[in-house]
N, C-alpha and C positions, 0 to 999 in steps of 0.2 A: 798477280798470280797468273800463271800460264793457263790459257783456256784449253780444255779437252775437246776433242772432236764431238760433234753432236751424237748423243746416245752412248758415249763411253762412260761406263760406270766402274772402271777398273780401279779407280783411286777412291778410298773411303774418306775423302775430304768433304763430302756432302755437296760438291759442286758438280752439277750436271748442266752443261750448256746446250740445251735443246733449242729448237726454233721458238718454242713457247717462252722459254726463259729470256731469249734475246729480245723478244718483243715485249717483255714485261708482263706477260700473261701466264697464269697457271692453268694447266689443262684440267678439265673435269672438276670444277670447284663444287659442283652439287654434292658430291660425296663428302667433302670436308665440311660443307655447311650442314649437312644432315647429321654428321658426327657431332658437330658443335651443339646442335639442338638436343641430341641425346644426352650429352654431358651436362648441359645446362639443366635439363630436367632432373637428372640424377642428383646434382648438387643441391638443387632447390629442395627436393623431397628428402634427401639424406640428411641435410643440415637444418631442416625446418626446426625452429626453436622448441616446439613442444614434443619433438620426436628425436631427440638427440641420441639416446641409447636404446630405449624400448618404449613402446606405446603404453605399457602398463606402469611406466615410471616417468610419466610426463612431468618434467621439472623445468621451470624457466631457466634459461642460461644467461650468463653475464652479458652486458651490453657489448663488450668488445668482441664477443663471438658473433653478434649481429653484424658488426662492422666487417669481421672476417668473412662472413657469409656474403655480404654485399660486395666485397672486393672479389671474391670467387666468382660471383655471378657476373660482375663487370668484366672480369677476365674472359669468361666464356662468350659473352656478348661481343667483346672485342675480337675474339677469335673468329666468330661468325662474320663480323664486319670485314675482317682481314681477308678472309677467303673470297668474299664478294668483290672487294676492292682490287685484289690481285688479279682476279678473273677478268676485270675490265681494264687492266693495265694502268691503274692509277698509282704510279710509283711514288710521286711526291706525297700524296696523302698517306700512302703506305708507310713512308718513313716517319711521318708525324704520328700516325697511330702506333708505330713501333716505339716511339718515345713514351707515349701514354702507357703502352703495355709494359714497358720497362719499369715505370713508376709503380704500376699496380703489382707487378711481380715482386718488386722490392718490399712493398707493404705486406704482401702475402707471406713472403719468406721470413720477414722479421716477426710476424705474428704467429707463424706456424709452431714454434717451440712452446709458446704459451697455450695454444690450443691443444697440443699433444699432452702437455702436463695436466691441463684441466680435464681432458678426457680420461686420462689414466686415474686421477684421483676420484673423479665422478664414478668411474667404473668400479673402483674399489668400494666406494660408499654404497653403490647400487648392488653390490654383491655378485658382480660378474666373476666367473671362475678365473683363477689366476693365470692358467694356461691360455685361455681365450683372450684375456685382457693383455697379456704379454704380447701375443701375436698382433693384436690391434695396435698396440703402442709402437712396436717395432716396425710394423707395416706403415704406420703413419710417418714415423721418422724417415724410413727409407724413401717413401713417396716424396717427402719434403726435399731430400737430397737430390733425388732424380729430377724433380721439378726444377730446382735451382740450376743444375748442370745443363739440362736440355734447353732451358730458357736462355741461359747464357750463350750456348752454342747457336741457338736460333737468332739471337740478336747479332752475334758475330757474323752470321751469314744472311743478314737481312736483305742484301742485294741479290740474292739467289732464291726467288720465290718457291721453287720446287722443294729445295732442302729446308728453307726457312719455315714454310707452312707445315711440313711433315714433323719437324722438330717441335714446333709449337703445339701441334695436335697431340703428339706423344707425351709432351710435358703435361698437357692438360689431362690426358688419360691417367697419368701417374698421380696427379693431384686429385682427380675425381674419384679414384678407387676407394679412399676412406669413406667418402660420402655414400657410395653405393654399398659399402660394407655396413654402414649404419642403417641404411634403408633395408638391407636384407635382415638385419637383426630385428627390425621393427615388424616385418611382414611375415617372415617364414621361420624365424627362430634359429636360423643358421647363417653361416657366412658364405654360402655358395655364390651369391651374387657378387659379394665383395672380392672373392677370389677369381671369378670368371671375367670381371671387367678388365683388370690389368693383363690377363692372358688372352681373352677373346678379342678385344678391340685392337691391340697391336697386330694380331694375326689377321684381323679383318682389313687393316690398312695394307698389310703385305699382300693379301689376296687381291685387293683393289689394284695395287701396283702391277701385279703379275698379269691380271686380266687386261688392264688398259695399256700398259707400256711393255708388256711381255717380259719384264724383269723387275726385281725388287730394288727400289731406290736405296742407296747406301744409308741415307738418313733414316729410312724406315728400319733397315737391318740393325744398325747400331742402337738406335733409339729403342727398338723393341727388346733387344737384348738387355738394355738397362732397366726397362720397366718390368719385364718378366723376371729378370734376375733378382731384382729387389724383392719381389714377392717370394720367390723360392728361398732366398737367403733368410727372409723374415720367418718363414715356416720352420726352417732348420734351427735358427737361433732361438726362436721362442720356446722350443722344447727343452732347452737347457736349464738346469737349476740356477745357474749364475744369472741368466737373463731374468728369470722370474724373481730372483732375490733383489735385483736392481729395481724392478717395478715395485716390489714390496717396500722399498725405501720411502715410497710416497704414502705408506699406510698411516704414519702419524698425522699427515694432513687430512687424510680421509677420516681418521678416527676423531680428529678435532671437529671436523664437519659434523660427524655423527653426534659428538658430545653436545655441540651447540644446539642440536635439534632433538636431544634425548627426551625432551618434554614436548607436548603436543604443539604443533604449529597452528592448529585450529581446534575447535571443540569437537568432542566425540559425536555429539548429536548432529553436527553439520555433515557428517559422512553419509547421512541418510539421503542426501541429494547428489551424491557422487554417481556419475554415469560411467559405466564400464560396458564393453561389448557383451551382448547377450546376457546381461546380469541385472538383477533387481535387488537392491539393498532392502531387506525387510525389517531390519532392526539395527539401530545404532544407539547404544545406551551406556552411560557411565555406571559402573558397578562399584559401590564403596567397598573398602577393604573388609573381607570376611563376610560379605553379604550375599554371595552367589549361591543360588539353589537351582539345580536343574529342574526344568518343567517335567521331564520324564526320567525316572530312575533308570540306570543302566540295566539292560536285560541280559548282559553277557555273563554267563556263569563264571564265578571265581573272580569277577572284577574287584579290584581293591576299593576300599572306602577312602576316598581322598579327604584331606583336611581342608575342605572348602573354606572353613572359617579362618584359616590362616593365610588365605590368598591376599595379595596386595590389591589395591584399587586398579581397575582396568577398564578399558573401553571394549565393550562387547559388540561385535558386528556380525550379523547373520545375513546371508544372501542366498539367492538362487540363481544358478546358471543354466541356460538352455541353449547349448550349442547346436542341437538338432530339435526337430519338432517333438520327438518322443523323449527328450532329455528333461530331467528335473533334478539337477544336482544341487543339493543343499550343503552349505558349509558355514563354518564360523571362524572368525579371527578374533583373538584376544590380544589387545595392545596395552601394555603397562601405561598408566597415566603418568607415572614418574619412574625414573631410574632405569629406563630401557637400556639394555646392554648393547644395543646396536645390531642385534642378530635375530635371525628368524629360524624357528624350529617347527616344522610341520610334523605331525604325529600320525601314525598309521592306524589301520582298522584291524578287526578280527573276523575270521570266518567270512560270512557273506555280508558283513557290515550292516547297512540299513539304518544306522543311527550315528549321531555325533558322540564321540567318545570324550566326554568332558573330563573324565578322570585322568586321561592321558594328557590332555591340554593343561590341566592344573599343574602337573609335574613340571612342564616346560615353563609355564608362567611363573611358578615359584622361583625359577632361576633367572628371572628378569628377561626372558625371551618373549618376543611376539610369537604366538603359536596359532596353528590352524589345524582343522580336521574336517573331513567331509563324510557324508553318509553314502558316498559313491554313486548317487543317483537314484536311490530308492529308499523307502521306509519299510522296515520289517524286522523280524527276528533274525539274529545272526546265523541261525542254522537253517534258514529257509531261503531257497533260490527261486521261489515261485514267481518273483518279479521278472524273471528272464523269459517266461513263457509268452511267445509272440512279440517280444520286445528286443530285437537284436541290438538296437542302439543303446538300450540300458545295459546290455552285456558289455558293450564296448566301453560305456561309462565306468562300469565296475572294473573292467580289466585294466584300463590305463587313463582314459580321457578325463575322468572326474578329478583325479589327483593332479594332473597337469594343469587343468583349468583352474583348480583351486589355488595352485602355486602361483600362476600368473596373476590372478585377481587379488590374491593376498598381498603380493608385492606391490601392486598398484594401490591398494588400500593403505599399506604401510607408508608409501611415499606421499600419498595425499595427506595422511595424518601428521607425519613427522617432518615432511619436507625432504626426506632422503629415503632411499631404499636401504635394505639391510646390508651391512658390511660383509656378513657371511650368512649363508643359508644352509640349513641342515635338515635332513630327514631322519626320523627316528621311529622305527616300527619293527614289530615282531610278528611272526606267523603270516597272516595275510598282509600285515604291515611290512614284513620283510620282503614279500613278493612285490608289493607296491614300490618299495625302494629300488629293487632290481629293475623293474620296468622303467623307472625314471632314469636310471643309469644307462639302460639299453636304448630307450626311445628318445629321451630328452636329456642328453648328457650335460647340458649347461644349466639345468634348473637348480641344482644343488652343488655346493662346494664339497660337502661331506654327507655320506649316507651310512646310517646304521641299519643293517638288515639282519635281524635275529630270526633264527629258525624259519628261513624263507620258504614259502611254498613254490619252489622253482618249477618243477614239472607238475603243474596243477592237475592236469587230467590224469596222470599216472598216480598221483597221491590220492585222488578221489577213488581210483581203482583199488589202491591198497587197502582203504577202509572197507570197501565192499568185500575184498578178499578175506580179511579177518572175520567179517560177519559171516561169510559163507563157511569158513573153516570151523567156526564155533557154533553155528546154528544149522548146519546141513541136516542134522538130526539131533534129538535130545541128548543122545549119549556123548556128543562132541562138546557140549557146553561145559566150560570150566567154571565152577562156582568161584566168585571173588574171594571166598574164604581160603582158597588154595593158592592164591597169588603169593602170599608171604612164604609159603612152603617152597614154591618154585624159586623165588628170589633168594632164599637162604641157601638153596642148593647151588645156585649160580655163584654166589659169593664163596661158598666152600670150595668150588671147583676152580675159581679164577681170581679171587681177590689178591692172592699173593703173587700173581704174575708180574706186578709192577714193583715188587720189593717192599711194599707197605700194605699191611692188612688193616684197612681203615673203612671197610664197608663200601668202597667205591672202586670201580674199574676205570683206570685212566685211559684205556683204549679197548673197548669191548670187542673189537675186531679180532683180538688175539685169543679171545675166549672160545673154547670148543665144547661148550656145554651141550649135552644131549639129554632131552627130557626123559628119554627111556630110563635113565638112572633112577627116576622116581616112579617107575611102573609098579602098580599094585601086584602083589604076588597072587592074591586071590580076591576076586570081587572088587569092591570099592572101599575107600576109607578116607578120613580127613587128611592124612599125611602122605597120600600117594595119588598117582594119576592112573585112570583106566587107559586101556589101549586107545580108544577113540580120543581121549583127552590128550594123550601123548602126541598123537598125530596132529591134533589141533594146535598144540603148542609149537610143534615143529613148523607148521605152516605159518604161524605168526612170525617166527624167527626167519623163515626162508623168504617171505615176501612173494608177491604175485609173479607168475611166469606165464608166458605164452604157451598154451598146451600143444600147439602145433610145432613151433620152432624151438621151444625151450628157452627163449630169450627172456632175460630178467626185465620185467616191466617196471618194478620199483623195488628198492631195497626193503628188507624186512626190518622189524624192530630189533634192537640190540639186546643181548643178554644184560640184565640189570634194570630193564624197563618194567618188570612184572608188576610192581606196585601201582603202576598207572594204567593197567590194561582195562579197567572197568568200563570207561566210556566206549571203547572200541569193541571189546569182546564180552563185556558183562551185562549188556542190556538185553532187550528183547528182539533186537534186529540190528540193521545197519545204523551206524552213527548218522544222524540227520544231515550234517554238512555234506557227507560223501554221497549219501543216497539222493539228496536233493539235486546234486549236479547232474546225475544221469536222468532223473525224472524230468527236469525242466530244460536243461541245456542240450541234452543228447537225444532223448527219445520223445520229448514234448508230450509226456504222458504222466499225469499225476498219479495214475494207478499202477505205474510200473513196479514190478517186484524185483528187489535186489538179487534174489536167488537165481534169476534168469540171466544175469550178466555173463556174456561170453568174453573170455579174456584174450581172444584172438580178434575176431571181427569187430566187436563192440569197442575195444580200446582203439583200434585203428579209426573207427568212425568218430570217436570222441576227439582224437587228435586232429582229424581232418576238419571237423566243425569248428575247432577252436581258432584255427588260422592265426596263431600267435597273439590272440587277444588277451588271454589270461596267462598262459604258459610263459614263464620268464626264464627260458633256457638259453637265450642268445649269449654266447660267451664273448662276443666281440665288443669289448669295452674300450677299444682304442681311442674313440673320441672322448669318452669320459676321462680316461687317463691322460690323454694329450691336453685336455682342458684343465688339468691340475686337480681333478676330482679325487677324493679319497673314499674308499669303500671299506667299512669295518663289518665283517660278517661274524656271527657267533651262533653256536648251536649246542644244546645240551645233549650229551651222549645218552641220557636216560629219557629222552623225549619219546613219549608213547603215542603222540598224535601225528607228527611228521618225522619219518625215518631220517635220522641225522646223516646217514651216508649220502642222501640226496645233495646236501650242501657241500660235502667233501667232493662229490663227483662234479658238481658245478664249478667249484673252485679249481679243480684240476683241469677242467676244460678251458677256463679263463687263462690259466698259466700256459696251456698248449697254444692258445690262440694269440694272446697278447705278448707273451714272452716272460720268462722268469724274472728278468731284471726289472722290467716295467711293473710287474705285479708286486714285487717286493717293495717298491716305492709308493704304490698306490692302492693295493688291495691286500688285506690281511684277514685271515680266518682264525677264530679262537674257538676251539672245541672245549666244552666245560664238562669234565668228568662228574657224573652223578647228578647233573642238573636236568630237571624235567622240562616240559614245554614252556619256553620263555621265562623260566624261573622255578624256584622251589626244587624239591628232590632231596636226595640223600647227601649230595655233595655241596660245596660252597657255590652259591648261585647269585649272591648279591654283589654286584660290581657296577662301576660307573663308566659305561661306554661313551657317554657324552663328553666327559672330561678328557678321556683318551683321544677322542676325535678332534676336540678343540685344539689340543696340543699339536696334533698331527697337521691339521689344516692351517692353523694360525701361526704356528711357530716352526713347522717343518720337522717336528720330533715324532717319528713313527713309534707306535707302541711295541716295545720289545716284549712286554708282558703286562698283564692287568691283574691286579690283586683282587681276588674274590673272597667273600666271607660266607660262613654259614651261621645263621642266627637261630637259636633255639631258646624258647622261654624268654624272649626279649634280650638275650645276650649272645655275643659272638663267641662261639666255641671252637671255631676252626677258620683258618685262612689258608689260601693256596694260590699260587700264581697260575693264571691262565696263559698259555704259551701260544705264539703264532704257529699254526699248523705248517709243517708236520712235526714241529717240536712238541715235547711233552715235559711235564714237571717231574724231574728226577730227584729223589731224596738224596741229600748229601751224606747220610749215614750217621749223623749225630744230631741231637736236639729233638724237640717235640715234633711229631709229624702233624701236629695241628697248627704249626707256625710256618707261614709262607717263607720266612727267611731261611728255613732249612731245606729249601728246594731250589733247584736251578733248571732253567729251560734248556733242553738238549734235544737234538735230533736223534731218533732211535734208529 
């Protein structure tokens, strides 16, 4: 081949005949040696056998992967040796080491497909979100191809050290990026390091060329384009449904792996010695079928009475996590002794939590799930936030940290017990549990494959203000108080005014926002009476429907309760003061004063103060779910229109903000909201409220079948007397015009 003049880089054939090349020496080898050390370190840590996917899922890997890791380490040691030998002009040894390198490269290239397939099946078994797993798999495959191509070019140009060494270094960067990616999953819970390596290191090589030789070597240019281009293309391709479907073809292998370990790989009691970061296992006990009895009965008002006597045998693990000095997060994990379905379902809390919700865990365990729940870092009554006084770390634990810590530690316990992590991970919560689910999607988008968030307390600080608003409206003076005996009178008047707007008079408003009911229609003509409202009571009812507003700007702070909610007003409006959950927030988290009087709340300055102090700790208003959606996550929201605790328009507003931020197309494939006419807070009410969101989410996550409708039923006297389809917002169930209005088959979901 014809030589170019010294310093000529006009031809992209990777041949640059500088004085250093003619002498057989490579200029500035220290940089290349240092880069080799960095890559060796990354490969060793990233592919360490006990940390292949996540530290909380430490699973021994097959022996051939140890061989692969040894070959990778030998490759980078050889790269280090190469740079030193070339620097000294040892061309004969350089050629011999090139032969050794070629053999190692062939071994790595031949083993790479097996490593990629193993990683993908292990990721499926460990419950990694399909979007993230698809990206990892495609990035690994791309890195494999780039490594093979650049290594081949380097061997072809082995007589030209400047080009040869750069191509080898860039090939090594391409091959090391998967290792750095796994290292990042282990330490930070995200793939930032795995993305920065194939982008940052080639740019660093180019910067080195520019500083030292005043120009970027062609080998650096084209090699960097290959490395960075493979990453960019991986990100683009991983987001397609077709790519994710191809990765899911490995699910039978992962499922088989899960089936083989569906029974315990070790005894339940042996989990007591399991060591996890910042965690102490306090109980690991096998519980015979039907023998579980909680040490403390649930103090949550209205909690269902679960059939503990029907539960299967399970391994009960209790633990305490202390991520900070002031943290004391208790949680439990229940693992079926037999018949585990290979999946994990964590369940949410209520109000201020403060206890383990065994009755929610029982529902998940009955479906053969491993299940978990946390007290969120404190013990106490669900209506009491006094734990927050002087304990900001406990507030953070309640807001989001406890659930995330519980999730990671639960998966580690699952892996230790069964030998595999869950194939799919789900969150199921309502009210505070709904808020917790949204915080997971917003802050930790890869924790769960699917999230059920019912009646979520999205704008927590403003919801707390709405409770105080209702209390002020009905207790500012004795005349404003509306006796609970009058709630049915108001409710009947609402139905008379608005029930027929949806074309069916069934005692339920399918969309209360269309109702223009005015409590003045019930105004007493003279004095007071059981069937009418006095003027102060009319004004109080209006304030309940209107919701809190800023007195200075007129801005709506939180939506009011909807027409149709009247039968559920007692807790918020029928007591002797503010509802404890709401009052407690301002007492302990805002004013730090247990003697604070709810009547003094200023809906201008005090609301601004509450928002400022929260600092996105409890509020779950972030609409940017792009990472959750890109990772293949599915979010199923639901809310009852007759909810008298959390104004349902809050959830509609949040959903609309997600659509505006993420995009309508992406939301349709990953986020759906179901508004339930007549349903009260998390269930009950006048309308059909019994439905199975878990089954709907399973179909969506595991089979890609998005829920176009969910059938809900109403049960009275132990019998189903009405069924109705719940439609994805903004659609509503429209009567077809024939057949019984109590049969869901006679309705169709349509956008109004």
